[in-house]
Backbone as numpy.savetxt, mean C-alpha at the origin, in Angstrom:
# Nx Ny Nz CAx CAy CAz Cx Cy Cz
-21.79 16.71 26.48 -20.53 16.29 27.06 -19.39 16.92 26.26
-18.41 17.53 26.93 -17.30 18.16 26.22 -16.41 17.13 25.53
-15.84 17.56 24.41 -14.98 16.67 23.64 -13.64 16.49 24.36
-13.14 15.28 24.35 -11.89 14.93 25.01 -10.70 15.31 24.12
-9.71 15.96 24.68 -8.48 16.28 23.96 -7.52 15.12 24.16
-7.53 14.20 23.20 -6.73 12.99 23.31 -5.25 13.26 23.42
-4.76 14.25 22.68 -3.33 14.57 22.74 -2.93 15.07 24.13
-3.80 15.84 24.76 -3.50 16.34 26.10 -3.46 15.17 27.09
-4.37 14.24 26.95 -4.39 13.08 27.85 -3.13 12.24 27.62
-2.78 11.97 26.38 -1.58 11.18 26.10 -0.32 11.90 26.60
-0.28 13.21 26.45 0.85 13.99 26.95 0.94 13.86 28.47
-0.20 13.94 29.16 -0.22 13.81 30.62 0.25 12.42 31.06
-0.16 11.40 30.33 0.28 10.04 30.65 1.80 9.94 30.48
2.31 10.50 29.40 3.74 10.47 29.15 4.54 11.25 30.18
3.99 12.34 30.66 4.70 13.17 31.64 4.60 12.62 33.06
3.66 11.72 33.30 3.46 11.16 34.64 3.40 9.64 34.59
4.46 8.98 34.15 4.40 7.52 33.98 4.18 6.77 35.30
4.62 7.34 36.43 4.43 6.65 37.71 2.96 6.53 38.08
2.16 7.52 37.70 0.73 7.49 38.01 0.00 6.45 37.17
0.61 6.00 36.09 -0.03 5.05 35.18 0.77 3.76 35.07
1.47 3.39 36.13 2.36 2.24 36.13 1.69 0.92 35.79
0.43 0.75 36.17 -0.26 -0.53 35.95 -0.66 -0.75 34.49
-0.55 0.29 33.68 -1.01 0.16 32.29 0.13 0.32 31.28
1.35 0.03 31.71 2.50 0.18 30.82 2.31 -0.56 29.50
1.85 -1.79 29.57 1.68 -2.60 28.37 0.61 -2.00 27.46
-0.48 -1.54 28.06 -1.57 -0.95 27.26 -1.12 0.35 26.60
-0.30 1.13 27.29 0.20 2.38 26.72 1.11 2.08 25.53
1.99 1.09 25.69 2.89 0.72 24.60 2.11 0.23 23.38
1.10 -0.60 23.62 0.27 -1.10 22.50 -0.49 0.03 21.82
-1.04 0.93 22.62 -1.79 2.05 22.06 -0.87 2.94 21.22
0.32 3.20 21.73 1.27 4.03 20.99 1.64 3.37 19.67
1.93 2.08 19.71 2.28 1.35 18.48 1.11 1.38 17.50
-0.09 1.12 18.00 -1.27 1.10 17.14 -1.53 2.46 16.49
-1.32 3.52 17.25 -1.54 4.86 16.69 -0.55 5.18 15.58
0.72 4.81 15.77 1.72 5.06 14.74 1.41 4.23 13.50
1.08 2.95 13.69 0.77 2.08 12.54 -0.47 2.59 11.82
-1.47 3.03 12.58 -2.69 3.55 11.95 -2.38 4.78 11.11
-1.50 5.64 11.60 -1.12 6.83 10.83 -0.38 6.43 9.56
0.50 5.44 9.67 1.25 5.00 8.50 0.36 4.30 7.47
-0.73 3.69 7.92 -1.65 3.01 7.01 -2.68 3.96 6.40
-2.65 5.21 6.80 -3.60 6.19 6.29 -3.54 6.26 4.77
-4.69 6.36 4.13 -4.74 6.44 2.67 -4.02 7.66 2.14
-4.02 8.72 2.91 -3.43 9.98 2.45 -1.93 10.06 2.76
-1.32 9.00 3.24 0.08 9.03 3.62 0.98 9.30 2.42
1.86 10.27 2.56 2.87 10.57 1.55 4.24 10.35 2.19
5.28 10.36 1.37 6.63 10.12 1.87 6.99 11.13 2.96
6.66 12.40 2.75 6.97 13.43 3.74 6.26 13.17 5.06
5.03 12.67 4.99 4.28 12.34 6.20 4.96 11.21 6.97
5.37 10.17 6.26 6.03 9.04 6.91 7.35 9.48 7.54
8.08 10.34 6.85 9.34 10.85 7.41 9.08 11.70 8.64
8.00 12.48 8.64 7.66 13.31 9.79 7.29 12.44 10.99
6.55 11.36 10.76 6.19 10.45 11.84 7.45 9.83 12.43
8.35 9.39 11.55 9.60 8.77 12.01 10.41 9.73 12.86
10.48 10.97 12.42 11.24 11.97 13.18 10.54 12.30 14.49
9.21 12.37 14.50 8.46 12.72 15.70 8.62 11.69 16.81
8.56 10.41 16.46 8.66 9.37 17.50 10.11 9.00 17.79
11.02 9.43 16.94 12.43 9.09 17.12 12.77 7.87 16.29
13.95 7.89 15.73 14.35 6.81 14.81 14.38 5.46 15.50
14.89 5.40 16.72 14.99 4.13 17.44 13.60 3.54 17.72
12.69 4.38 18.21 11.33 3.90 18.49 10.62 3.51 17.21
10.81 4.28 16.17 10.19 3.98 14.89 10.67 2.62 14.39
11.98 2.37 14.49 12.52 1.09 14.05 11.92 -0.07 14.85
11.73 0.14 16.15 11.09 -0.91 16.98 9.65 -1.16 16.54
8.95 -0.10 16.22 7.56 -0.25 15.77 7.53 -1.00 14.45
8.41 -0.66 13.52 8.46 -1.33 12.22 8.81 -2.81 12.40
9.73 -3.12 13.30 10.10 -4.52 13.56 8.92 -5.33 14.08
8.03 -4.68 14.82 6.87 -5.38 15.38 5.66 -5.44 14.48
5.73 -4.81 13.31 4.58 -4.79 12.40 4.34 -6.15 11.77
3.08 -6.43 11.52 2.74 -7.66 10.80 3.19 -7.50 9.35
3.37 -8.61 8.69 3.79 -8.58 7.28 2.77 -7.85 6.42
1.48 -8.03 6.73 0.43 -7.37 5.94 0.48 -5.86 6.10
0.65 -5.37 7.35 0.74 -3.93 7.57 1.96 -3.35 6.87
3.05 -4.05 6.99 4.30 -3.59 6.39 4.17 -3.50 4.87
3.62 -4.54 4.26 3.46 -4.54 2.80 2.54 -3.41 2.36
1.48 -3.18 3.11 0.54 -2.10 2.78 1.24 -0.75 2.78
2.06 -0.50 3.77 2.74 0.79 3.90 3.79 0.96 2.80
4.61 -0.06 2.61 5.68 0.05 1.62 5.09 0.16 0.21
4.04 -0.57 -0.06 3.39 -0.49 -1.37 2.82 0.91 -1.59
2.27 1.50 -0.54 1.72 2.86 -0.67 2.82 3.86 -1.01
3.99 3.68 -0.41 5.08 4.63 -0.62 5.86 4.38 -1.91
5.89 3.12 -2.37 6.65 2.79 -3.57 5.93 1.71 -4.36
4.77 2.06 -4.90 3.89 1.05 -5.52 4.41 0.47 -6.82
5.37 1.13 -7.48 5.84 0.65 -8.78 7.19 -0.07 -8.72
7.65 -0.37 -7.51 8.96 -1.04 -7.40 8.85 -2.46 -7.96
9.74 -2.85 -8.87 9.62 -4.17 -9.51 9.85 -5.35 -8.56
10.56 -5.14 -7.46 10.83 -6.24 -6.53 9.76 -6.38 -5.45
8.75 -5.51 -5.45 7.74 -5.54 -4.41 6.93 -6.83 -4.42
6.53 -7.25 -5.59 5.72 -8.46 -5.70 6.55 -9.67 -5.29
6.06 -10.40 -4.32 6.75 -11.59 -3.87 7.91 -11.32 -2.92
8.05 -10.08 -2.46 9.16 -9.74 -1.57 8.88 -10.21 -0.15
9.94 -10.41 0.61 9.82 -10.85 1.99 9.59 -9.65 2.90
9.11 -9.92 4.10 8.89 -8.85 5.07 10.22 -8.18 5.42
11.29 -8.93 5.48 12.60 -8.36 5.78 13.03 -7.38 4.69
12.82 -7.75 3.42 13.15 -6.85 2.32 12.31 -5.58 2.42
11.03 -5.73 2.75 10.13 -4.58 2.84 10.56 -3.64 3.98
10.97 -4.22 5.12 11.46 -3.39 6.22 12.68 -2.59 5.78
13.61 -3.27 5.13 14.83 -2.61 4.67 14.51 -1.53 3.64
13.61 -1.83 2.73 13.24 -0.85 1.70 12.56 0.36 2.32
11.70 0.13 3.30 11.04 1.23 4.00 12.09 2.14 4.64
13.07 1.54 5.29 14.13 2.33 5.93 14.90 3.16 4.90
15.26 2.54 3.78 16.03 3.29 2.77 15.20 4.41 2.15
13.90 4.17 1.99 13.03 5.23 1.47 12.95 6.41 2.44
12.75 6.09 3.72 12.59 7.15 4.71 13.90 7.89 4.98
15.02 7.21 4.81 16.32 7.86 4.98 16.68 8.72 3.78
15.99 8.50 2.67 16.29 9.25 1.45 17.38 8.59 0.62
17.82 7.40 1.02 18.85 6.69 0.26 18.27 6.12 -1.03
16.96 5.98 -1.09 16.28 5.52 -2.30 15.03 6.37 -2.48
14.64 6.54 -3.70 13.41 7.27 -4.02 12.40 6.28 -4.57
11.11 6.59 -4.45 10.10 5.69 -5.00 10.31 5.49 -6.50
10.07 4.29 -6.95 10.22 3.94 -8.36 9.10 4.60 -9.16
9.48 5.23 -10.26 8.49 5.85 -11.13 7.84 4.78 -11.99
6.63 5.00 -12.36 5.91 4.06 -13.21 6.62 3.98 -14.56
6.89 2.76 -14.98 7.58 2.61 -16.27 6.60 2.87 -17.41
7.11 3.33 -18.53 6.25 3.64 -19.67 5.75 2.38 -20.35
6.43 1.29 -20.12 6.02 0.02 -20.73 5.54 -0.94 -19.64
4.41 -0.63 -19.06 3.87 -1.53 -18.05 3.26 -2.74 -18.73
3.10 -3.80 -17.98 2.57 -5.03 -18.57 1.13 -4.86 -19.01
0.36 -4.09 -18.27 -1.04 -3.89 -18.68 -1.12 -3.10 -19.98
-0.32 -2.06 -20.07 -0.33 -1.26 -21.30 0.14 -2.09 -22.47
1.12 -2.93 -22.25 1.62 -3.80 -23.31 0.57 -4.77 -23.79
-0.20 -5.32 -22.87 -1.23 -6.28 -23.28 -2.35 -5.56 -24.03
-2.66 -4.33 -23.62 -3.68 -3.57 -24.34 -3.21 -3.24 -25.74
-1.95 -2.89 -25.88 -1.42 -2.57 -27.20 -1.43 -3.80 -28.09
-1.12 -4.95 -27.55 -1.14 -6.19 -28.32 -2.56 -6.50 -28.77
-3.51 -6.31 -27.87 -4.90 -6.57 -28.21 -5.37 -5.62 -29.30
-4.95 -4.37 -29.22 -5.37 -3.39 -30.21 -4.78 -3.70 -31.58
-3.58 -4.26 -31.63 -2.94 -4.55 -32.90 -3.50 -5.81 -33.56
-4.11 -6.70 -32.79 -4.68 -7.92 -33.34 -5.90 -7.56 -34.15
-5.95 -7.98 -35.41 -7.11 -7.62 -36.23 -8.36 -8.31 -35.70
-9.46 -7.61 -35.72 -10.69 -8.20 -35.22 -11.13 -9.36 -36.12
-11.91 -10.26 -35.57 -12.42 -11.39 -36.34 -13.33 -10.86 -37.44
-13.26 -11.45 -38.63 -14.11 -10.96 -39.72 -15.58 -11.10 -39.37
-16.32 -10.09 -39.73 -17.74 -10.08 -39.44 -18.47 -10.68 -40.64
-19.36 -11.55 -40.31 -20.24 -11.95 -41.38 -20.11 -13.35 -41.90
-19.50 -13.54 -43.01 -19.69 -14.66 -43.89 -19.39 -16.03 -43.30
-18.56 -16.15 -42.31 -18.20 -17.48 -41.83 -18.75 -17.78 -40.45
-19.69 -17.04 -40.00 -20.25 -17.29 -38.69 -21.36 -18.32 -38.78
-21.66 -18.90 -37.66 -22.72 -19.92 -37.61 -24.07 -19.31 -37.98
-24.29 -18.06 -37.55 -25.56 -17.41 -37.86 -25.72 -17.23 -39.37
-24.63 -16.89 -40.05 -24.71 -16.75 -41.51 -24.98 -18.10 -42.17
-24.41 -19.16 -41.63 -24.66 -20.49 -42.20 -26.13 -20.86 -42.10
-26.73 -20.57 -40.97 -28.16 -20.85 -40.79 -28.98 -20.01 -41.75
-28.60 -18.75 -41.92 -29.30 -17.86 -42.83 -29.22 -18.38 -44.27
-28.04 -18.82 -44.69 -27.87 -19.35 -46.05 -28.74 -20.58 -46.26
-28.78 -21.44 -45.26 -29.61 -22.65 -45.36 -31.09 -22.29 -45.53
-31.51 -21.26 -44.81 -32.91 -20.84 -44.92 -33.22 -20.30 -46.31
-32.25 -19.63 -46.94 -32.46 -19.10 -48.27 -32.54 -20.25 -49.31
-31.77 -21.31 -49.10 -31.79 -22.44 -50.03 -33.15 -23.13 -50.02
-33.82 -23.14 -48.88 -35.10 -23.83 -48.78 -36.21 -23.08 -49.51
-36.06 -21.84 -49.73 -37.14 -21.04 -50.36 -37.18 -21.23 -51.81
């Protein structure tokens, strides 16, 4: 069976909307799902997201973003700006606004800070002297008792 050219079929549907009038809702859902799926792609970079926004048009893109679930939105914004300090605990409205500013170029992704909390905790752990080995452990106490009995 020959492989289906999905883009050609979608183009034909778009060019002949009267022939597909009964499936308007399904076409809109499919279009939204395809854009969201592309934005959720693991390989998505800022340039890719900007290209998608430009390809579908800013107005349509904004409508798609408005209709996104909070989970999808957080996933996309986190992928594009994973080190932003306000991301954790942010609202969906803040994430929508931040996505728009990132894609417009009004803001750039936050760079990883040199003093991250994980690195700080590792440094603190490394500076803490290790517990002394040997003389005050329970095993040593048992050993000493055994020597006294001999």
